[in-house]
C-alpha positions in Angstrom: -27.4 16.7 -11.2 -26.0 13.5 -12.3 -23.6 11.5 -9.7 -22.4 8.7 -11.9 -19.3 7.5 -10.2 -21.0 4.7 -7.9 -18.0 2.4 -8.6 -15.6 4.9 -6.8 -17.7 5.5 -3.9 -21.5 5.2 -3.7 -23.8 7.8 -1.9 -24.7 7.0 1.8 -27.7 4.8 1.9 -30.4 6.3 4.0 -30.3 3.3 6.2 -26.6 3.7 6.8 -27.4 7.2 7.8 -30.1 6.0 10.5 -27.9 3.2 11.6 -24.6 5.6 12.0 -26.7 8.2 14.1 -28.3 5.7 16.2 -25.2 4.0 17.3 -23.1 6.9 17.9 -24.8 7.0 21.2 -24.7 3.2 21.8 -21.5 2.0 20.5 -18.9 4.4 21.7 -17.8 2.2 24.6 -14.9 -0.4 24.4 -16.5 -3.6 23.3 -13.9 -5.8 25.2 -15.0 -4.5 28.5 -17.5 -6.2 30.8 -19.4 -3.2 32.1 -22.7 -2.2 30.9 -21.5 0.2 28.2 -19.1 -2.2 26.9 -21.6 -5.0 26.9 -23.9 -2.6 24.6 -21.2 -2.0 22.4 -20.4 -5.8 22.0 -24.0 -6.5 21.1 -24.2 -4.0 18.2 -20.6 -5.3 17.0 -21.7 -8.8 17.2 -25.1 -8.1 15.4 -23.2 -6.5 12.7 -20.9 -9.2 12.1 -23.8 -11.5 11.9 -25.7 -9.6 9.3 -22.4 -9.1 7.1 -21.7 -12.9 7.6 -25.2 -13.8 6.3 -24.7 -11.4 3.5 -21.4 -12.9 2.3 -22.4 -16.2 2.9 -19.9 -17.4 5.6 -19.5 -18.3 9.1 -19.6 -15.2 11.6 -16.0 -16.4 13.1 -14.7 -16.2 9.7 -15.2 -12.4 9.3 -13.5 -9.5 10.5 -13.9 -5.9 10.0 -10.9 -3.7 8.8 -10.3 0.0 8.2 -10.8 -0.2 4.7 -11.1 -2.6 1.6 -7.4 -2.0 0.7 -6.1 -2.8 4.1 -8.4 -6.2 3.9 -6.7 -7.0 0.9 -3.2 -6.2 2.1 -4.0 -8.1 5.4 -5.4 -11.0 3.3 -2.6 -11.4 0.9 0.1 -11.1 3.4 -1.4 -13.6 5.8 -2.2 -16.3 3.3 1.1 -16.1 1.7 2.8 -16.2 5.0 0.5 -19.0 6.1 1.6 -21.2 3.1 5.1 -20.3 3.1 6.2 -24.0 3.4 4.1 -24.6 0.2 6.0 -22.0 -1.8 6.3 -18.3 -2.7 4.3 -18.4 -6.1 1.3 -15.9 -6.1 -1.0 -15.6 -9.3 -3.0 -12.5 -10.0 -5.1 -11.2 -12.9 -3.9 -8.3 -15.0 -6.8 -6.3 -14.1 -6.9 -6.7 -10.5 -7.4 -3.6 -8.2 -4.2 -1.7 -7.6 -4.4 -2.8 -4.0 -4.1 -6.5 -5.2 -1.2 -5.4 -7.4 0.6 -3.4 -4.9 0.4 -6.4 -2.6 1.9 -8.4 -5.5 4.7 -5.6 -5.9 5.6 -6.0 -2.3 5.8 -9.8 -2.2 7.9 -9.9 -5.5 10.3 -7.1 -3.8 10.6 -9.6 -0.8 11.7 -12.3 -3.2 8.4 -13.8 -4.1 7.3 -14.7 -7.7 4.3 -13.3 -9.3 2.2 -14.6 -12.5 0.1 -11.9 -14.0 -2.8 -13.8 -16.0 -3.9 -11.9 -19.0 -7.6 -11.0 -20.0 -9.5 -10.8 -23.2 -10.6 -7.9 -25.0 -13.8 -8.0 -22.8 -11.7 -8.0 -19.8 -12.0 -11.6 -18.4 -9.6 -14.1 -17.8 -9.9 -17.7 -19.3 -10.0 -20.1 -16.6 -8.1 -22.6 -18.5 -5.3 -20.2 -19.1 -5.7 -19.1 -15.3 -5.4 -22.9 -14.4 -2.3 -23.4 -16.4 -0.5 -20.8 -14.1 -0.9 -23.0 -11.2 2.5 -24.5 -10.3 3.5 -27.0 -7.4 4.9 -23.8 -5.4 1.8 -21.6 -5.6 0.7 -20.3 -2.4 -1.9 -18.2 -3.4 -4.4 -17.2 -6.2 -6.2 -13.8 -6.5 -9.4 -13.1 -8.8 -11.7 -10.1 -8.6 -15.6 -10.8 -8.9 -16.1 -8.0 -11.1 -13.6 -5.3 -12.6 -13.9 -1.7 -11.1 -13.3 0.1 -14.5 -15.2 -1.8 -17.1 -17.7 -4.0 -14.9 -16.5 -7.2 -16.4 -17.5 -10.2 -14.2 -14.9 -13.0 -13.6 -15.3 -16.7 -13.8 -14.6 -17.2 -10.2 -16.4 -20.2 -9.7 -14.6 -21.9 -12.3 -11.0 -20.6 -11.3 -11.7 -21.4 -7.9 -12.6 -25.2 -8.8 -9.2 -25.5 -10.5 -7.5 -24.0 -7.8 -9.3 -26.3 -5.2 -8.4 -29.3 -7.1 -4.5 -28.2 -6.8 -5.0 -27.3 -3.4 -4.6 -23.4 -3.7 -6.6 -21.0 -1.8 -8.4 -18.3 -3.8 -8.6 -14.6 -2.5 -11.7 -12.7 -4.1 -11.6 -9.0 -4.2 -15.6 -8.7 -4.0 -15.7 -4.7 -3.4 -17.3 -3.9 -6.6 -20.0 -7.0 -6.5 -21.1 -7.8 -3.0 -23.8 -5.3 -2.7 -25.7 -6.9 -5.7 -25.2 -10.5 -4.3 -22.9 -13.2 -2.6 -19.8 -14.7 -4.6 -20.4 -17.9 -6.1 -17.8 -20.6 -6.1 -15.6 -22.5 -3.5 -13.4 -19.4 -3.0 -11.4 -19.2 0.5 -10.6 -15.6 1.2 -12.9 -12.4 0.5 -12.5 -8.9 0.8 -14.7 -6.0 0.5 -15.3 -2.3 1.1 -18.4 -0.7 2.5 -18.2 2.6 0.6 -18.9 0.8 -2.5 -22.2 -0.2 -1.5 -23.7 2.8 0.1 -22.0 2.3 3.8 -19.7 4.7 5.2 -15.9 4.8 4.0 -13.3 3.5 6.6 -14.9 0.0 6.8 -13.7 -3.1 5.0 -14.3 -6.9 5.4 -11.9 -9.8 5.6 -13.0 -13.4 5.5 -10.9 -16.0 5.7 -12.6 -19.5 5.4 -11.7 -22.1 8.3 -8.8 -24.6 7.4 -7.2 -21.9 5.3 -3.8 -21.4 6.5 -3.2 -18.0 7.5 -0.8 -16.2 9.6 -1.2 -12.4 10.5 1.6 -10.2 9.6 2.9 -7.1 11.7 1.9 -6.2 15.3 -1.3 -7.9 16.3 -3.8 -7.4 19.4 -6.8 -9.3 20.5 -9.0 -7.4 18.4 -10.8 -8.9 15.4 -9.2 -12.3 15.8 -5.7 -10.6 15.8 -6.2 -9.9 12.2 -7.2 -6.1 12.4 -5.8 -4.5 15.4 -6.9 -1.4 16.9 -10.3 -0.2 18.6 -13.2 -0.9 16.2 -15.4 1.9 14.6 -18.5 0.3 15.9 -21.0 3.3 14.6 -19.3 2.6 11.3 -19.4 -1.0 11.4 -23.1 -0.9 12.2 -23.9 1.3 9.4 -22.2 -0.8 7.1 -23.7 -3.9 7.8 -27.3 -2.3 8.0 -26.5 -0.8 4.5 -25.3 -4.1 3.1 -28.6 -5.8 4.3 -30.6 -2.8 2.8 -29.1 -2.7 -0.5 -29.4 -6.7 -1.0 -33.0 -6.3 -0.1 -33.2 -4.1 -3.0 -30.7 -5.4 -5.4 -32.9 -7.6 -7.6 -35.2 -5.2 -8.8 -32.5 -2.4 -9.2 -30.4 -4.7 -11.1 -32.9 -5.0 -13.9 -33.5 -1.3 -13.6 -29.6 -0.2 -13.9 -29.2 -2.9 -16.6 -31.6 -1.4 -18.8 -30.3 2.1 -18.2 -26.7 1.1 -19.1 -27.8 -1.0 -22.0 -29.3 2.3 -23.5 -26.1 4.0 -22.8 -24.1 1.1 -24.5 -26.4 1.2 -27.4 -26.8 4.7 -28.1 -23.0 6.1 -27.5 -21.7 4.6 -30.7 -24.6 6.4 -32.4 -24.2 9.6 -30.8 -20.8 10.1 -31.0 -18.5 9.1 -33.9 -15.4 7.2 -33.3 -16.3 5.8 -29.9 -15.6 2.4 -28.6 -17.7 0.7 -25.7 -15.3 -1.6 -23.9 -16.1 -4.5 -21.3 -18.1 -7.6 -21.6 -21.5 -6.8 -23.0 -23.1 -9.4 -21.0 -21.1 -10.8 -17.9 -21.0 -7.4 -16.5 -22.3 -5.5 -13.3 -25.9 -3.9 -13.6 -24.7 -0.2 -13.1 -21.3 0.0 -15.0 -20.8 1.0 -18.6 -17.3 2.1 -19.9 -16.5 3.8 -23.5 -13.5 5.7 -25.2 -13.7 8.5 -27.9 -10.9 8.9 -30.1 -9.5 12.2 -30.7 -10.6 13.2 -27.0 -8.4 14.5 -24.1 -9.9 12.8 -21.2 -9.3 15.5 -18.6 -10.9 17.9 -20.8 -13.9 15.6 -21.3 -14.4 15.2 -17.6 -14.4 18.9 -17.0 -16.7 19.4 -19.7 -19.3 16.6 -18.3 -18.6 18.0 -14.7 -19.7 21.7 -15.9 -22.9 20.2 -17.4 -23.5 18.6 -14.1 -22.5 15.2 -14.5 -19.6 13.3 -12.3 -18.0 10.3 -14.2 -14.4 8.8 -13.8 -12.0 8.0 -16.6 -9.1 5.5 -17.0 -7.5 7.7 -19.7 -3.9 8.6 -19.5 -5.1 12.0 -20.3 -6.3 12.9 -16.7 -4.2 14.6 -14.3 -4.1 11.8 -11.9 -1.8 9.6 -14.2 0.6 9.6 -17.1 0.1 6.2 -18.2 -3.1 4.6 -19.4 -5.1 2.3 -17.1 -3.6 -0.8 -16.5 -6.8 -2.3 -16.9 -7.1 -0.8 -20.7 -4.0 -1.5 -21.4 -4.2 -5.3 -20.4 -7.8 -5.5 -22.5 -5.8 -3.7 -25.5 -8.6 -1.4 -25.8 -8.7 2.5 -26.8 -7.7 4.5 -23.7 -8.0 8.1 -24.8 -11.1 9.7 -24.0 -12.0 7.3 -21.9 -15.1 7.6 -19.5 -16.6 5.5 -16.9 -20.3 5.8 -16.0 -21.2 3.8 -12.9 -24.8 4.6 -12.0 -25.8 4.4 -8.2 -29.2 2.9 -7.1 -31.9 5.0 -7.6 -30.6 6.8 -10.7 -33.6 8.5 -12.5 -34.1 7.6 -16.3 -34.2 11.2 -17.2 -30.8 11.7 -15.7 -29.4 9.1 -18.3 -31.4 10.8 -20.9 -30.1 14.2 -20.0 -26.5 12.6 -20.1 -26.9 11.1 -23.3 -28.3 14.4 -24.9 -25.0 16.4 -23.2 -22.4 13.8 -24.2 -22.3 14.6 -28.0 -21.8 18.3 -27.5 -19.3 17.8 -24.8 -17.2 15.6 -27.1 -17.4 17.8 -29.9 -16.4 21.0 -27.7 -13.3 19.0 -26.7 -12.4 17.9 -30.2 -12.8 21.4 -31.4 -10.5 22.8 -28.7 -7.6 20.6 -29.7 -8.0 21.1 -33.4 -5.0 20.5 -35.9 -1.6 20.5 -33.8 0.5 23.5 -34.7 3.6 22.0 -34.3 2.9 19.1 -36.6 5.8 17.9 -38.4 5.6 15.5 -41.5 8.2 14.3 -43.7 8.9 11.5 -46.2 11.6 9.1 -45.9 11.4 7.0 -49.2 7.9 5.4 -49.1 7.3 6.1 -45.5 5.4 9.3 -44.2 6.8 10.1 -40.9 4.9 12.1 -38.6 6.8 13.6 -35.4 4.7 13.7 -32.3 7.6 13.7 -29.8 6.8 15.5 -26.8 2.8 15.5 -27.3 0.4 13.6 -25.1 -2.7 11.8 -26.1 -5.0 12.2 -27.9 -2.6 14.0 -30.3 -0.3 11.2 -31.8 -3.7 9.5 -32.9 -5.2 12.9 -34.3 -2.2 13.3 -36.2 -2.3 9.8 -37.7 -5.8 10.1 -38.4 -5.1 13.6 -40.4 -2.2 11.9 -42.4 -3.4 8.5 -43.2 -5.2 9.5 -46.5 -2.2 11.2 -47.7 -0.5 7.9 -48.6 -1.6 5.3 -51.1 -3.4 1.9 -50.2 -0.5 0.0 -48.9 1.7 2.8 -47.8 3.3 3.2 -44.6 3.3 5.8 -41.8 5.6 6.1 -39.3 4.5 7.8 -36.2 7.2 8.9 -33.6 5.9 9.4 -30.1 7.4 9.3 -26.6 3.8 9.0 -24.9 3.2 5.8 -23.4 -0.3 5.9 -24.1 0.6 5.7 -27.8 1.5 2.0 -27.5 -2.1 1.2 -26.6 -3.8 3.9 -28.6 -2.5 3.4 -32.2 -3.3 0.0 -32.4 -6.6 0.3 -31.0 -7.2 3.1 -33.7 -6.3 1.1 -36.2 -8.6 -2.0 -35.4 -11.4 0.5 -35.1 -10.6 2.2 -38.7 -9.9 -1.1 -40.4 -5.8 -0.1 -40.9 -3.1 -2.5 -40.7 -0.8 -2.1 -37.6 2.4 -3.1 -38.4 4.4 -2.9 -35.3 6.8 -1.0 -33.3 10.7 -0.2 -33.6 13.2 1.5 -31.6 14.0 5.2 -32.4 16.4 8.0 -31.6 13.8 9.5 -29.2 10.6 7.7 -28.1 9.2 4.7 -30.1 8.3 4.6 -34.1 4.9 3.0 -34.7 4.3 1.9 -38.3 0.8 1.7 -39.9 0.0 0.6 -43.5 -2.9 2.0 -45.2 -5.5 -0.8 -45.9 -8.4 0.9 -46.9 
């Protein structure tokens, strides 16, 4: 079987399991108490904090444990913004941040603050110069992930942090996807991470606030975790998280080389094995175990089910999956194809034969989905003067693109096709299809219902 969704949650590392079981008997008491059991629990908590701080590259008193990575983000963003409120209420984020960062930004904006989203290129990376241009006199905080959770693209954190430091603006780095592979470079100010991303137990997050960063904890606080994460610490889980972080770091160098070779193999062979497939994300500056691709004329949810039946667990940013009605904000920001999207994220220890079996299964899974979709029964095609009009209203991706592909050959070179669609994914997928098929995307215009997309046949 192939579990290929480590970016969502890595399997529990054997060291984490051992540490968790061992500390259940030793770390149950209140570490704030002075009696023997409390002192023993405090020793375990202190040792775990020292191990985690060493892996991050920070002082021990700069790191606190939270109940999750998302909680670390929410606490870090809110505390940093509150601490610098006298400077201003402007927040900068990239367009491809994790939803926890974007939700924090939404809450800040709803409370009267201002937010700038910095765009990314087609590979998913920000341009440090463009990011720097977003800095203002009233900027209180800048956020930039170390690596993207959907496509694996690594961000130029060091370059952005340097520009922010020169402007006197702290930078919060979401390092959830990368911390297991190594420390984050650059002069960052705050850092967050989540243990279940590197093989630790779920329910443990890290928040690092460098000394000298103005920070004001929001909401009720107590004496726990420097007042930044109230509540009784889950010491067994924290110990397991720190132990597994140290273990994966010890294996990281060799495993990164091995997994990168496997994902390079997937990147190279998917376009050869599957027609009309696009591999997305930066081909070089990326995490070792993540590769993402999209397939034209494929329903994302159906493809995930086909692969699951074959024994492979993968993820998707496609708008066709049941968890969302709109395309992934990451794919949308990159301007790449979203339909039939598959994210493969290999956990450490993935066998070469499992990857080869996945590559053998994938083409027939895609073919099965395409055959099931077939030609839409209710397709409506009419001509308005010199324009071929296709009515795809009420149809979800990838049907509008399938209908476009079926009729583009019915117009002469230079002729226009007008696709009517009320599916939000069409705004992303139709231009992406045009780029892949060397056709001219003219643009969109209002329609009585939905939106009209104009495509000119170029070849």
